[in-house]
C-alpha positions as CSV (number, residue, x, y, z in Angstrom):
1,X,0.2,0.0,0.1
2,X,1.3,3.5,-0.7
3,X,1.9,6.3,2.0
4,X,0.0,9.7,2.1
5,X,3.6,11.0,1.0
6,X,3.4,8.9,-2.3
7,X,-0.2,10.7,-3.1
8,X,0.4,14.0,-4.7
9,X,-0.6,16.0,-7.9
10,X,2.6,17.7,-9.0
11,X,6.3,16.6,-8.1
12,X,8.6,19.8,-8.4
13,X,12.4,19.0,-8.0
14,X,13.9,22.4,-6.6
15,X,17.6,22.6,-6.0
16,X,19.7,24.7,-3.7
17,X,23.1,26.5,-4.6
18,X,25.2,28.5,-3.5
19,X,29.0,28.7,-1.7
20,X,29.9,26.3,1.1
21,X,28.5,27.5,4.6
22,X,26.1,29.6,3.3
23,X,23.5,27.5,5.3
24,X,21.9,25.4,2.5
25,X,21.7,22.4,4.3
26,X,19.8,24.0,7.1
27,X,17.4,25.5,5.0
28,X,16.7,22.2,3.8
29,X,16.3,20.4,7.1
30,X,14.2,23.5,8.5
31,X,11.6,23.3,5.9
32,X,11.3,19.6,5.4
33,X,11.9,18.6,9.1
34,X,11.7,21.5,11.1
35,X,15.4,21.2,12.2
36,X,18.3,23.1,12.8
37,X,22.0,21.4,13.5
38,X,24.4,24.3,14.8
39,X,27.1,21.6,14.2
40,X,26.2,20.7,10.6
41,X,29.2,20.1,8.5
42,X,29.7,20.9,4.8
43,X,27.8,18.5,2.6
44,X,29.9,16.3,1.0
45,X,28.2,15.0,-2.7
46,X,24.2,15.5,-2.8
47,X,21.4,14.8,-0.7
48,X,17.9,15.6,-1.1
49,X,14.3,15.4,1.4
50,X,11.2,15.9,0.3
51,X,7.9,17.7,1.7
52,X,4.3,18.2,0.5
53,X,2.3,21.4,0.4
54,X,-1.0,22.4,-0.8
55,X,-1.7,25.2,-3.7
56,X,-5.0,25.7,-4.9
57,X,-6.2,22.7,-3.6
58,X,-3.6,20.6,-5.1
59,X,-0.8,18.3,-3.4
60,X,2.9,19.8,-4.6
61,X,5.5,17.5,-3.3
62,X,8.7,19.2,-3.5
63,X,11.8,17.3,-3.8
64,X,14.7,19.7,-2.5
65,X,18.3,19.0,-3.9
66,X,21.3,20.3,-1.4
67,X,25.3,19.9,-3.1
68,X,28.3,21.0,-1.7
69,X,29.1,24.5,-2.1
70,X,32.0,25.9,-4.6
71,X,35.0,24.8,-2.4
72,X,34.3,21.2,-2.0
73,X,32.8,20.6,-6.0
74,X,36.2,22.7,-7.2
75,X,38.5,19.6,-6.5
76,X,35.9,17.0,-8.1
77,X,36.8,15.7,-11.7
78,X,34.0,16.6,-14.5
79,X,32.4,19.1,-12.4
80,X,30.1,20.4,-15.2
81,X,29.0,17.1,-15.7
82,X,28.4,16.4,-12.1
83,X,26.3,20.1,-12.2
84,X,24.6,19.2,-15.0
85,X,23.2,15.8,-13.7
86,X,22.4,17.7,-10.7
87,X,20.5,20.5,-12.4
88,X,18.6,17.7,-14.3
89,X,14.9,18.0,-14.2
90,X,15.1,21.1,-11.7
91,X,12.3,23.5,-12.3
92,X,13.4,25.8,-9.6
93,X,16.4,27.2,-7.9
94,X,17.4,28.7,-4.5
95,X,20.7,30.9,-5.0
96,X,21.7,31.3,-1.3
97,X,24.2,33.8,0.2
98,X,24.9,34.9,3.2
99,X,24.4,38.2,4.3
100,X,27.2,38.3,6.8
101,X,29.8,37.4,4.3
102,X,30.2,39.8,1.3
103,X,32.3,37.1,-0.5
104,X,29.3,34.7,-0.7
105,X,27.1,37.6,-2.3
106,X,30.0,38.5,-4.6
107,X,30.3,34.8,-6.1
108,X,26.2,34.3,-6.6
109,X,27.2,36.0,-10.1
110,X,29.3,33.2,-10.9
111,X,26.6,30.5,-9.7
112,X,23.9,32.3,-11.6
113,X,25.7,31.9,-14.7
114,X,26.5,28.3,-13.9
115,X,22.8,27.5,-13.5
116,X,21.7,29.2,-16.5
117,X,24.5,27.2,-18.2
118,X,23.5,23.6,-17.3
119,X,19.4,24.2,-15.7
120,X,16.8,24.8,-18.2
121,X,16.1,27.8,-19.4
122,X,12.6,28.2,-17.9
123,X,13.9,27.4,-14.1
124,X,12.4,29.8,-11.5
125,X,14.9,31.2,-9.7
126,X,15.1,32.9,-6.0
127,X,18.0,34.7,-4.5
128,X,18.1,34.1,-0.6
129,X,20.0,36.0,1.7
130,X,20.3,33.5,4.7
131,X,21.3,34.2,8.2
132,X,19.2,37.3,8.9
133,X,19.7,36.8,12.3
134,X,23.0,38.2,12.4
135,X,22.0,41.4,11.9
136,X,24.9,43.2,13.5
137,X,27.4,41.5,11.1
138,X,25.4,42.1,8.1
139,X,27.9,42.7,4.8
140,X,25.6,42.7,2.4
141,X,22.5,45.6,2.2
142,X,19.1,44.1,1.7
143,X,18.7,46.9,-1.0
144,X,21.8,46.2,-3.0
145,X,20.7,42.2,-3.3
146,X,17.2,43.3,-4.1
147,X,18.3,45.6,-6.8
148,X,20.7,42.8,-8.0
149,X,17.7,40.3,-8.0
150,X,15.7,42.7,-10.1
151,X,18.1,43.1,-12.6
152,X,18.7,39.7,-13.4
153,X,14.8,38.8,-13.1
154,X,15.0,36.9,-9.9
155,X,12.4,37.1,-6.7
156,X,14.3,37.9,-3.4
157,X,14.0,37.1,0.2
158,X,15.8,37.1,3.3
159,X,15.6,34.3,5.6
160,X,16.9,32.6,8.7
161,X,17.2,28.8,9.2
162,X,18.2,29.4,12.8
163,X,15.1,30.9,14.0
164,X,12.9,29.6,11.0
165,X,12.3,33.3,9.7
166,X,11.0,33.2,6.0
167,X,11.8,30.0,5.4
168,X,8.4,28.8,5.1
169,X,7.8,31.7,3.0
170,X,10.7,31.1,0.5
171,X,9.8,27.6,-0.3
172,X,6.1,28.2,-0.5
173,X,6.6,31.3,-2.8
174,X,8.6,29.7,-5.2
175,X,6.6,26.2,-5.4
176,X,3.8,28.2,-6.1
177,X,5.2,30.6,-8.7
178,X,6.1,27.0,-10.5
179,X,2.5,25.7,-10.0
180,X,1.4,28.7,-11.4
181,X,3.6,28.6,-14.3
182,X,3.1,25.0,-15.1
183,X,-0.5,25.1,-14.9
184,X,-1.1,28.0,-17.1
185,X,1.0,26.0,-19.6
186,X,-1.2,22.9,-19.3
187,X,-4.1,25.5,-19.7
188,X,-2.7,26.9,-22.7
189,X,-1.4,23.7,-24.4
190,X,-5.0,22.2,-23.8
191,X,-6.7,25.3,-25.4
192,X,-4.2,25.0,-28.4
193,X,-5.3,21.5,-28.9
194,X,-8.8,22.1,-28.9
195,X,-8.6,24.8,-31.4
196,X,-6.4,22.7,-33.9
197,X,-7.7,22.1,-37.3
198,X,-7.6,18.5,-36.4
199,X,-10.3,18.7,-33.7
200,X,-12.2,21.4,-35.8
201,X,-12.9,19.7,-38.7
202,X,-17.0,19.4,-39.5
203,X,-17.8,16.5,-42.1
204,X,-19.2,17.4,-45.1
205,X,-21.4,14.6,-46.9
206,X,-21.5,14.8,-50.6
207,X,-24.5,12.8,-52.1
208,X,-22.7,10.9,-55.0
209,X,-23.6,11.6,-58.5
210,X,-25.8,9.5,-60.5
211,X,-26.4,8.6,-64.4
212,X,-30.2,8.8,-63.8
213,X,-30.7,12.4,-64.2
214,X,-32.1,13.7,-67.5
215,X,-29.5,15.4,-69.7
216,X,-30.4,18.9,-71.5
217,X,-30.0,18.9,-75.0
218,X,-28.3,21.9,-76.5
219,X,-30.2,21.7,-79.7
220,X,-33.4,20.5,-80.6
221,X,-35.3,20.0,-83.9
222,X,-37.8,22.6,-84.9
């Protein structure tokens, strides 16, 4: 028998990307298990977890993928191939930086290029400034990050996996946006199919000709 977790209307793969140490793993664990680990170590390889949410009465199952940050992957051979597989099938991405470490924000542009090189061109991307609880150590102004997001067509939010601030909102927002895009495309495809010539052919029945009808003569004897 299947479990409740097996019952869903849509399955969306969302990837977490960004430098090592920005809190990607804790964002994942906070959203999927409501857990936070102060002693969490850098992710080695790839891991993922799932959680289902409701949007417009539909069950959306999110499959959230987390991977090692830049430092770890830089020593792995065939990095491009590895990332190609990581991004395959992803419909959403959270591009994460640490608001207290400006270098992680500077590297966002490089991560964005890598994402656009390897992921689907229609992927939904959200820029996430994590560790908003470290206000006293802030190194990345909110307005600066927001302007970068707007310039690059990304949504933007600041979160804290430590105190749960905006974590739920971040995932709910991106999953809802993905759902809206997918459902609108389905409606558009359905409409196009209904309007296609093959579905609007009206059969025309033509009576067969017969040889029984009298023929008119062009000339008559007077």
